[in-house]
C-alpha positions in Angstrom: 4.9 -5.2 -38.2 4.9 -2.6 -35.5 4.2 -3.3 -31.9 3.6 -0.5 -29.4 4.6 -0.8 -25.8 2.2 1.6 -24.0 3.8 2.0 -20.6 6.7 0.3 -18.8 5.2 0.3 -15.3 6.4 -3.1 -14.3 9.2 -5.5 -15.3 6.9 -7.5 -17.7 7.0 -5.2 -20.8 10.8 -5.3 -20.8 10.5 -9.1 -21.1 7.7 -8.8 -23.7 9.9 -6.4 -25.8 12.7 -9.0 -25.9 10.4 -11.5 -27.4 8.4 -9.2 -29.7 11.5 -7.5 -31.0 12.5 -10.7 -32.8 9.4 -10.4 -34.9 8.5 -6.7 -35.2 9.6 -3.1 -35.0 8.9 -1.5 -31.6 7.5 1.8 -30.5 7.3 2.9 -26.9 5.8 5.5 -24.6 6.7 5.8 -20.9 6.5 9.0 -18.9 9.2 8.0 -16.4 12.6 9.0 -17.9 14.6 6.3 -16.1 12.4 3.5 -17.1 12.4 4.8 -20.7 16.2 5.0 -20.6 16.6 1.4 -19.5 14.3 0.3 -22.4 16.0 2.4 -25.1 19.4 1.3 -24.0 18.3 -2.3 -24.8 16.2 -1.3 -27.9 18.0 1.7 -29.4 16.0 1.4 -32.7 12.6 1.7 -31.0 10.5 4.6 -31.9 9.9 6.8 -28.8 6.6 8.7 -28.5 6.0 11.7 -26.2 2.5 10.6 -25.2 0.1 7.8 -25.4 -1.8 9.6 -28.2 1.4 10.0 -30.2 2.2 6.3 -29.7 -1.2 5.3 -31.0 -0.8 7.7 -33.9 2.0 5.4 -35.2 -0.9 3.0 -36.1 0.6 -0.1 -34.4 -0.5 -3.6 -35.4 -0.7 -4.6 -31.7 -0.4 -2.9 -28.3 1.1 -4.1 -25.0 -0.5 -2.0 -22.2 1.4 -1.7 -18.9 0.4 1.3 -16.8 -0.4 1.6 -13.1 -3.7 0.1 -12.2 -5.7 3.3 -11.7 -4.7 4.4 -15.3 -5.7 1.2 -17.0 -9.4 2.0 -17.9 -8.6 5.4 -19.6 -5.5 4.0 -21.4 -7.3 0.9 -22.5 -10.2 2.9 -23.9 -7.8 4.9 -26.0 -6.0 1.7 -27.2 -9.2 0.0 -28.1 -10.3 2.9 -30.3 -7.4 2.0 -32.6 -8.9 -1.4 -33.4 -5.6 -3.1 -32.7 -5.3 -6.2 -30.6 -4.1 -5.5 -27.1 -2.3 -7.4 -24.4 -2.9 -5.9 -21.0 -0.2 -7.0 -18.6 -1.6 -8.5 -15.4 -3.5 -7.6 -13.3 -5.9 -5.6 -15.5 -7.7 -4.5 -12.4 -7.1 -4.4 -8.7 -10.2 -2.7 -7.3 -14.0 -3.2 -7.9 -14.2 0.2 -9.7 -11.3 -0.7 -12.0 -12.8 -4.1 -12.8 -16.2 -2.7 -13.6 -14.7 -0.1 -15.9 -12.4 -2.5 -17.7 -15.2 -5.1 -18.0 -17.5 -2.5 -19.7 -14.7 -1.8 -22.2 -13.6 -5.3 -23.0 -16.9 -7.2 -23.2 -17.9 -5.9 -26.6 -14.5 -6.6 -28.1 -13.3 -9.5 -26.0 -11.7 -11.4 -29.0 -9.0 -8.8 -29.4 -8.1 -8.3 -25.7 -5.9 -10.7 -23.8 -4.8 -10.3 -20.1 -3.2 -13.2 -18.3 -0.4 -14.5 -16.1 2.3 -15.8 -18.3 2.2 -19.0 -16.3 -0.9 -20.2 -18.2 1.5 -20.6 -21.2 4.3 -22.3 -19.3 5.2 -25.7 -21.0 5.1 -27.6 -17.7 1.4 -26.4 -17.3 0.2 -26.7 -20.9 1.7 -30.2 -21.2 0.3 -31.5 -17.9 -2.9 -32.8 -19.4 -4.8 -32.7 -16.1 -8.3 -34.2 -16.4 -10.7 -32.1 -14.3 -13.0 -35.1 -13.8 -12.8 -36.6 -10.4 -10.9 -33.8 -8.8 -11.6 -33.5 -5.1 -9.6 -30.3 -4.4 -6.9 -28.1 -5.8 -4.1 -26.0 -4.4 -1.7 -23.5 -6.0 1.4 -22.2 -4.2 3.0 -19.0 -5.4 6.6 -18.4 -4.3 7.8 -14.9 -5.4 9.7 -12.6 -3.2 8.3 -9.0 -2.7 11.0 -7.6 -0.5 11.9 -5.1 -3.2 8.6 -3.3 -2.5 9.7 -2.8 1.1 12.6 -0.7 -0.2 10.2 1.8 -1.9 10.2 0.3 -5.4 7.0 0.7 -7.4 4.8 1.7 -4.4 1.6 1.8 -6.4 1.9 -2.0 -6.8 2.1 -2.5 -3.1 -0.8 -0.1 -2.3 -4.0 -2.1 -2.0 -6.4 0.4 -3.6 -4.0 1.1 -6.5 -2.2 -2.0 -7.6 -3.7 -4.5 -5.2 -0.7 -5.4 -3.1 0.8 -8.8 -2.8 -2.5 -10.6 -2.5 -3.5 -9.5 -6.0 -0.2 -9.0 -7.8 1.2 -12.3 -6.8 -2.0 -14.1 -6.1 -3.1 -13.7 -9.7 -0.6 -16.4 -10.7 -2.2 -19.1 -8.6 -5.8 -18.1 -9.3 -5.0 -18.0 -13.1 -3.7 -21.6 -13.1 -6.6 -23.0 -11.1 -9.2 -21.2 -13.3 -7.4 -22.4 -16.4 -7.8 -25.9 -15.1 -11.4 -25.8 -13.7 -13.1 -22.9 -15.5 -14.6 -19.6 -14.5 -17.6 -20.7 -12.5 -15.9 -19.9 -9.2 -16.2 -17.6 -6.2 -14.1 -16.5 -3.3 -15.0 -17.9 0.1 -12.3 -16.3 2.2 -8.9 -14.5 2.2 -6.3 -13.3 4.7 -2.9 -11.8 4.6 -0.1 -10.8 7.0 3.4 -9.4 7.2 5.7 -12.1 8.2 9.1 -10.6 7.3 9.0 -7.3 5.4 8.1 -4.4 7.7 7.2 -1.3 5.8 5.1 -2.9 3.1 1.8 -1.2 2.3 0.2 -4.6 1.8 1.1 -8.1 3.0 4.0 -10.4 2.2 2.1 -13.7 2.9 -1.5 -14.6 2.2 -4.1 -17.2 1.3 -7.2 -17.3 -0.8 -10.0 -19.9 -0.5 -12.3 -20.6 -3.5 -15.2 -22.9 -4.4 -16.3 -23.9 -7.9 -20.0 -24.3 -8.7 -19.5 -28.1 -8.9 -18.3 -28.2 -5.3 -14.5 -28.4 -5.8 -12.7 -26.3 -3.2 -9.4 -24.6 -4.0 -6.7 -22.6 -2.2 -4.0 -20.3 -3.3 -1.0 -19.8 -1.0 0.9 -16.6 -1.7 4.4 -16.6 -0.3 6.1 -13.3 -0.9 9.0 -14.2 1.4 11.0 -16.7 -0.6 14.6 -17.3 -1.6 13.4 -19.0 -4.8 10.7 -18.3 -7.4 8.4 -21.2 -8.2 4.7 -21.9 -8.9 3.1 -25.3 -8.0 -0.4 -26.7 -8.6 -1.5 -29.8 -6.7 -4.5 -31.7 -7.8 -6.1 -34.1 -5.2 -8.0 -37.2 -6.3 -9.3 -40.3 -4.5 -6.3 -42.3 -5.6 -3.7 -39.7 -4.7 -2.3 -36.3 -5.8 -0.5 -35.0 -8.8 1.7 -31.9 -8.9 2.7 -29.5 -11.6 5.8 -27.4 -10.8 6.7 -24.3 -12.8 10.2 -22.9 -12.4 12.5 -20.6 -14.4 15.2 -23.2 -15.1 17.9 -22.5 -17.7 15.5 -20.8 -20.1 13.1 -18.7 -17.9 11.5 -16.9 -20.9 10.4 -20.3 -22.2 9.8 -22.2 -18.9 7.8 -19.4 -17.2 5.5 -18.9 -20.3 6.8 -15.6 -21.7 7.5 -17.1 -25.1 4.0 -18.7 -25.2 2.4 -15.3 -24.5 4.3 -13.7 -27.3 3.3 -16.5 -29.7 -0.3 -16.1 -28.6 -0.3 -12.3 -29.1 1.4 -12.5 -32.5 -1.4 -14.9 -33.5 -4.0 -12.4 -32.4 -2.3 -9.7 -34.5 -2.6 -12.1 -37.5 -6.4 -12.4 -36.8 -6.9 -15.1 -34.2 -9.2 -14.4 -31.3 -7.7 -14.1 -27.8 -6.8 -17.6 -26.5 -7.8 -16.6 -23.0 -11.6 -16.1 -22.8 -12.6 -12.9 -21.1 -15.0 -14.9 -19.0 -12.0 -16.5 -17.4 -10.0 -13.3 -16.9 -13.0 -11.6 -15.5 -13.6 -14.5 -13.0 -9.9 -14.4 -12.0 -10.0 -10.6 -11.4 -13.3 -10.9 -9.5 -11.8 -13.5 -7.1 -8.8 -11.3 -6.6 -10.7 -8.1 -6.0 -13.1 -10.0 -3.7 -10.0 -11.3 -1.8 -8.7 -7.7 -1.4 -12.1 -6.6 -0.2 -12.3 -9.5 2.3 -8.8 -9.3 3.7 -8.5 -6.9 6.7 -5.9 -4.1 6.2 -2.4 -5.0 7.3 -1.0 -2.5 9.7 2.2 -0.8 8.6 5.0 -1.6 11.0 7.9 0.3 9.5 8.9 2.9 6.9 10.2 2.0 3.5 13.8 3.0 2.7 14.7 5.0 -0.3 15.2 3.0 -3.5 16.1 4.1 -7.0 16.7 2.2 -10.2 15.0 -0.4 -12.4 15.3 -4.1 -11.8 16.5 -6.2 -14.7 14.2 -9.1 -14.1 
């Protein structure tokens, strides 16, 4: 089996490769030489392609796509032409134009495209067994520090009209979990963000999204990009009390945060199973996030990012 890593634009494909490399040979394409070096140091036997076209010419059995947001539609079109299943690392779109373009591409072939936060596959979440009946309201709290962006790392992720900024890149985790619980019939009703600690960001480091499902259930996602710890919590409120689902890295973060579950799901797709994440849900998640970006006033820049070089190991 051959799996192609098309782009290494974030930390996620490095984690994906560690899981996939136990089951398949790897091929990789990445235009940034430093990112590519970090990858090949860890996977010296991987086939290195000089371009996306050359990578796809290896006829991979599956493709993990991780390129900057503005490049996703064109790259995804090329990948889909191969007929191979594809996992698009989150978020698959960060602007309305990106979402419309990706939606047109994916809708006809949705069974062989998956894009999701890994948290959907976290054991603490999949084993929670939450019954959606009788829910009064839901809340998700995302704690994931974004201070690295204030140093100049991966500026496209922090730029609202490119990668979406903190509201989208971190907010996707909370919206994903709530849509997985309650379904895709949801719309945004409000959003806001601010800089509470990291001057120099292009987006916000703290934000909130408010949503409402068609059955009347309200939901909120708190995005805390200023945090000494990483955790994700869902709280479900009912008449008789509240229940909480807490997702943390623990001693085995690849398992506890859902990376292993994503790999298992993608390998099943390569063997012929349809995507376990319906495109209707992914599209609804992205629509909420894009709407939040559109609704949230611009955050004024209050500083200048310092220089930063290197690739994080997380």
